[in-house]
C-alpha positions in Angstrom: 25.3 48.7 16.8 24.0 45.2 16.2 24.1 43.8 12.7 21.3 41.8 11.1 23.5 38.7 11.5 23.8 39.5 15.2 20.1 39.8 15.5 19.6 36.4 13.8 22.2 34.8 16.2 20.6 36.3 19.2 18.5 33.9 21.3 15.4 36.0 21.2 15.4 36.1 17.4 14.4 32.5 16.3 13.9 33.2 12.6 16.1 31.8 9.9 15.2 30.6 6.4 15.5 27.1 7.6 13.4 27.6 10.6 10.7 29.3 8.6 10.5 26.3 6.3 10.5 23.7 9.1 8.0 25.7 11.1 5.6 26.1 8.2 5.9 22.4 7.3 5.4 21.3 10.9 2.4 23.5 11.5 0.7 22.6 8.1 1.1 18.9 8.8 0.1 19.5 12.4 -3.2 20.9 11.2 -3.9 17.6 9.5 -2.8 15.5 12.5 -4.7 17.8 14.8 -7.9 17.2 12.8 -7.2 13.5 12.9 -6.6 13.7 16.6 -10.0 15.3 17.1 -11.8 12.7 15.0 -9.8 9.9 16.8 -10.7 11.4 20.2 -14.4 11.4 19.3 -14.2 7.9 18.0 -12.4 6.6 21.0 -14.8 8.3 23.4 -17.7 6.7 21.5 -16.1 3.3 21.6 -15.4 3.8 25.3 -18.9 4.7 26.0 -20.2 1.7 24.1 -17.7 -0.5 26.0 -19.5 0.4 29.2 -22.4 -1.6 28.1 -20.3 -4.2 26.4 -21.0 -3.4 22.8 -17.8 -1.5 22.1 -15.4 -3.9 23.9 -14.4 -5.9 20.7 -13.5 -2.7 18.9 -11.5 -1.1 21.8 -8.1 -2.8 21.1 -8.3 -1.9 17.4 -9.3 1.7 18.2 -6.3 2.0 20.6 -4.0 0.5 18.0 -5.1 3.2 15.5 -4.4 5.9 18.1 -1.0 4.5 18.7 -0.2 4.6 15.0 -1.3 8.3 14.9 0.8 9.0 18.0 3.8 7.2 16.4 3.5 9.6 13.5 3.6 12.6 15.9 6.6 11.1 17.7 8.5 11.0 14.5 7.5 14.6 13.6 8.3 16.0 17.0 11.7 14.1 17.1 12.6 15.5 13.6 11.6 19.0 14.6 13.2 19.1 18.0 16.2 17.0 17.0 15.8 14.6 19.9 14.3 11.1 19.8 10.8 10.5 21.4 10.7 6.8 22.4 7.5 4.9 22.9 6.7 2.4 25.7 3.5 0.4 24.9 2.4 -2.9 26.2 1.9 -5.4 23.5 -1.5 -5.9 21.9 -0.7 -9.4 20.8 -2.5 -12.5 22.1 -6.1 -13.3 22.7 -8.9 -10.8 23.2 -8.7 -10.9 27.0 -5.0 -10.3 26.9 -5.2 -7.4 24.5 -8.1 -5.8 26.4 -6.1 -6.1 29.7 -3.1 -4.5 27.9 -5.2 -1.6 26.7 -6.9 -0.9 30.0 -3.8 -1.4 32.2 -1.3 0.5 30.0 -0.5 4.0 31.4 0.4 5.1 27.9 -3.3 4.8 26.9 -4.4 7.6 29.2 -1.4 9.8 28.0 -2.4 9.2 24.4 -5.9 10.2 25.2 -4.7 13.5 26.8 -2.5 14.1 23.7 -5.4 13.6 21.4 -7.4 16.4 23.2 -4.5 18.8 23.5 -3.0 18.3 20.0 -6.5 18.4 18.5 -6.6 22.0 19.8 -3.0 23.2 19.4 -2.5 21.4 16.0 -5.6 22.9 14.4 -5.0 26.4 15.9 -1.3 26.3 14.9 -2.1 25.2 11.3 -4.9 27.9 11.0 -2.5 30.6 12.1 0.3 29.3 9.9 -2.1 29.7 6.9 -4.1 32.7 8.1 -1.3 35.1 9.1 0.5 35.0 5.8 -2.8 35.4 3.9 -3.8 38.3 6.1 -0.4 39.9 5.5 -0.7 39.4 1.8 -4.3 40.9 1.8 -3.2 43.9 3.8 -0.1 44.5 1.6 -2.1 44.4 -1.6 -5.0 46.5 -0.3 -3.9 49.7 -2.1 -4.0 47.8 -5.3 -7.5 46.5 -4.6 -8.7 50.0 -3.7 -7.2 51.3 -7.0 -8.5 48.4 -9.2 -12.0 48.3 -7.7 -13.0 51.9 -6.9 -16.1 52.4 -4.9 -15.9 49.2 -2.9 -15.1 49.1 0.7 -12.8 46.2 1.6 -11.6 45.9 5.2 -8.5 45.1 7.1 -8.7 43.8 10.7 -12.4 44.7 10.6 -11.9 48.3 9.6 -13.3 49.5 6.2 -10.9 50.9 3.7 -12.8 53.8 2.1 -10.1 56.3 1.2 -6.6 56.5 -0.1 -5.1 57.5 3.3 -6.7 54.4 4.8 -5.5 52.2 1.9 -2.0 53.5 2.2 -1.8 52.5 5.9 -2.6 48.9 5.2 1.0 47.9 4.2 2.0 48.8 7.8 -0.7 46.4 9.0 0.9 43.8 6.7 4.3 44.3 8.3 2.6 43.8 11.7 1.0 40.5 10.5 4.4 39.3 9.1 6.3 40.2 12.3 3.6 38.5 14.4 3.9 35.4 12.3 7.7 35.3 12.4 7.7 35.7 16.2 4.7 33.6 17.2 4.6 30.7 14.8 8.1 29.2 15.6 7.4 29.4 19.3 4.0 27.9 18.8 5.4 25.0 16.7 8.1 24.4 19.3 5.5 24.5 22.1 3.3 22.0 20.3 6.3 19.7 19.6 7.5 19.8 23.2 4.0 19.1 24.5 3.8 16.1 22.2 7.1 14.9 23.4 6.2 15.3 27.1 2.9 13.4 26.6 4.0 10.7 24.2 7.3 9.6 25.8 7.2 7.2 28.7 7.3 8.7 32.2 10.1 8.2 34.6 8.1 5.7 36.5 7.4 3.6 33.4 11.0 3.8 32.4 12.0 2.7 35.9 9.6 -0.1 35.8 10.8 -1.3 32.4 14.4 -1.0 33.7 13.6 -3.2 36.7 12.0 -5.7 34.4 15.0 -5.7 32.2 17.4 -6.1 35.1 15.3 -8.9 36.4 15.5 -10.7 33.1 19.2 -10.0 32.9 19.7 -11.4 36.4 17.8 -14.5 35.4 19.9 -14.9 32.3 23.1 -14.4 34.4 21.9 -17.1 36.8 21.1 -19.4 33.9 24.5 -18.7 32.3 26.2 -19.4 35.6 24.3 -22.7 36.0 25.2 -23.7 32.5 28.9 -22.9 33.1 28.8 -25.0 36.3 27.3 -27.9 34.4 29.9 -27.6 31.7 32.7 -27.6 34.2 31.2 -30.6 36.0 31.0 -32.5 32.7 34.6 -31.5 31.9 35.8 -32.7 35.3 33.7 -35.8 35.3 34.1 -37.0 31.7 37.6 -35.7 31.1 39.8 -35.2 34.1 38.2 -37.9 36.2 38.6 -40.5 33.4 42.2 -39.5 32.9 42.9 -39.8 36.7 41.2 -43.2 36.6 43.5 -44.2 33.8 46.5 -43.1 35.9 45.3 -45.3 38.9 44.7 -48.2 36.5 48.2 -48.0 35.1 49.7 -47.7 38.5 47.8 -50.8 39.5 49.0 -52.7 36.5 52.5 -51.4 37.3 52.2 -52.7 40.8 51.2 -56.2 39.6 53.9 -56.2 37.0 56.5 -55.4 39.6 55.4 -58.6 41.4 55.2 -60.9 38.4 57.3 -59.3 35.6 59.8 -56.7 36.7 61.2 -56.3 33.2 58.0 -54.7 31.9 57.9 -52.0 34.6 59.6 -49.3 32.4 56.9 -49.3 29.7 54.1 -49.4 32.3 55.7 -46.5 34.2 55.9 -44.5 31.0 52.2 -45.1 30.3 51.3 -44.0 33.8 53.4 -40.9 33.5 51.8 -40.1 30.1 48.3 -40.6 31.6 49.2 -38.3 34.5 50.5 -35.7 32.2 47.3 -35.9 30.1 45.2 -35.5 33.2 47.3 -32.5 34.2 46.9 -30.9 30.8 43.2 -31.3 30.8 43.0 -29.9 34.3 44.9 -26.8 33.1 42.4 -26.4 30.2 39.5 -26.5 32.6 41.1 -23.9 34.9 41.8 -21.7 31.9 38.1 -22.0 30.9 37.1 -20.6 34.3 39.4 -17.6 34.2 42.4 -17.3 31.7 45.6 -16.6 33.7 46.9 -14.7 30.7 44.5 -11.8 31.6 46.3 -11.3 34.9 49.7 -11.7 33.2 49.3 -9.6 30.1 46.0 -7.8 30.4 43.2 -7.8 27.9 45.3 -6.4 25.1 47.9 -9.1 25.5 45.4 -11.8 25.9 43.5 -10.8 22.7 46.8 -10.5 20.8 47.5 -14.1 21.9 44.1 -15.2 20.6 44.7 -13.5 17.3 48.1 -15.1 17.0 46.6 -18.6 17.4 43.6 -17.9 15.0 43.8 -20.1 11.9 43.1 -17.1 9.6 45.1 -13.8 9.5 43.8 -11.6 12.3 44.6 -7.9 13.0 44.2 -6.4 16.5 43.6 -2.6 16.8 43.3 -1.2 20.3 43.1 2.3 21.7 42.5 3.7 25.2 41.6 0.2 26.6 41.1 0.6 30.4 41.7 -2.1 32.9 38.3 -3.4 33.8 36.9 -5.7 36.5 37.9 -9.3 36.2 34.4 -10.4 35.2 34.3 -7.8 32.4 37.7 -8.8 31.0 36.8 -12.5 31.2 33.5 -11.8 29.3 35.4 -9.8 26.7 38.1 -12.5 26.3 35.6 -15.4 25.9 33.4 -13.3 23.6 36.3 -12.6 21.3 37.5 -16.2 21.5 34.0 -17.5 20.6 33.8 -15.0 17.8 37.1 -16.0 16.3 36.1 -19.7 16.5 33.0 -18.9 14.6 35.0 -17.0 12.0 37.4 -19.9 11.5 34.7 -22.5 11.4 31.8 -20.9 9.5 32.7 -17.7 7.7 35.2 -18.7 5.0 36.9 -15.4 5.6 40.4 -14.5 4.5 40.9 -11.9 7.3 39.5 -10.8 10.6 39.9 -7.5 12.5 39.5 -7.1 16.2 39.0 -3.5 17.5 39.2 -2.7 21.2 38.3 0.8 22.4 37.3 2.3 25.7 35.2 5.4 26.0 32.8 6.9 28.6 33.4 4.0 31.0 32.5 1.4 28.3 34.6 -1.3 26.7 33.7 -1.6 23.0 34.7 -4.7 21.1 34.3 -5.1 17.3 35.1 -8.3 15.5 34.7 -8.1 11.7 35.5 -10.5 8.9 35.3 -10.5 5.1 33.5 -13.9 5.0 30.3 -15.1 3.4 28.0 -13.6 6.1 24.6 -14.9 7.0 25.5 -15.6 10.7 22.4 -16.4 12.8 22.2 -16.7 16.5 19.7 -19.5 16.1 22.1 -21.6 14.1 24.0 -22.9 17.1 27.1 -20.9 16.3 27.9 -19.7 19.8 26.5 -16.2 19.2 23.6 -16.8 21.6 26.2 -17.7 24.3 28.0 -14.4 23.7 24.8 -12.5 24.0 23.9 -14.2 27.3 27.4 -13.6 28.7 27.2 -9.9 27.8 23.6 -9.5 28.9 24.6 -10.8 32.3 26.9 -7.8 32.8 24.2 -5.4 31.5 26.1 -5.0 28.2 24.8 -4.8 24.6 25.4 -7.1 21.6 24.8 -6.2 18.0 25.3 -8.5 15.0 25.3 -7.4 11.4 25.8 -10.2 8.9 24.0 -9.8 5.6 24.2 -12.7 3.1 27.4 -12.3 1.2 29.1 -10.5 4.1 30.8 -8.9 5.7 30.0 -9.8 9.3 30.4 -7.4 12.2 29.9 -8.3 15.8 29.9 -5.3 18.3 29.9 -5.8 22.0 29.7 -3.1 24.6 30.5 -3.9 28.2 30.2 -1.4 31.1 33.5 -1.1 33.0 32.0 0.7 36.1 31.9 -1.0 39.4 
């Protein structure tokens, strides 16, 4: 035998107390949005017809914006009912009139919204009508014997059949059970069908998502090239203004030493010491430039060890927490290293924090970095604090950067870098 709980857990039995409440709420609200969809469809068709003769063109962007707001409400309702997000993908309606009109007419989502208005205007109103009508019909049929007893001589009807005798009146509760069963079986499926239809029409198509992805990758590639060019310019400045000047100093001291050897041999020891010091300074600067290109410590100790070394040299106490950190491509580890180094520099210079925490985790082929501090907060990428450079470096590898820094703190920087080849 199958218990009642077994029935409820079976896939063909969709009814629970929670599903009844959510279904009823969804269909009742859907009745309102369905009516609004019909009115919006009529209004949009009128504006479109007037636009053919030029009169309705000024109102077309505003009408489409109103439809988008209604569609946004339906996206949120469908997402809450189905438990899955329903993203939107609209072209911007900002700019001048010509730009907005071009966005409206060239956006594939406009046509999909128009189709949604027509379909939801039908399914939403029908679903809401059934959600209200079936329970009322069940209640009417269940109470029919009472009406027959309280108002003798009248002839009420159930499903179009007159109730003119006690036998007929006593059969109406069975009709009520049929109405209730029909509602419990049909209404949840109708609500889910309407929600899935809305999700299918209102989310971007695969072609649109692919196009947006191509656009995003194009922008990322441009940012990567710009970051690479900026890095080359920085290295050129370091070599020209730093290492080159130091090597010139070495040559100058050696020249002075050569002249001193000819005229005053007793001063050669001091001049040789100066030349040696200048050469050592040039060598030190050259090593710094090389480390800025790719830190050798990443090869020697891996990302964990390199980050531990950064934390050890941080002016404020810094804790490193790492778990399941995979070895990643050199470019990814270098981006992670420099991002953490820049973040710690910002913490030391601007935050006034007493402690910082670095968390490194690896999951699903992604390296996740979190740098938090207990400072004053208020970090802003536009303030020239190096955060924009971190974002550009991460975007170049198709990663993701998130900064949370409310005034008063704390500040949390989260970086996700894909580790796949």
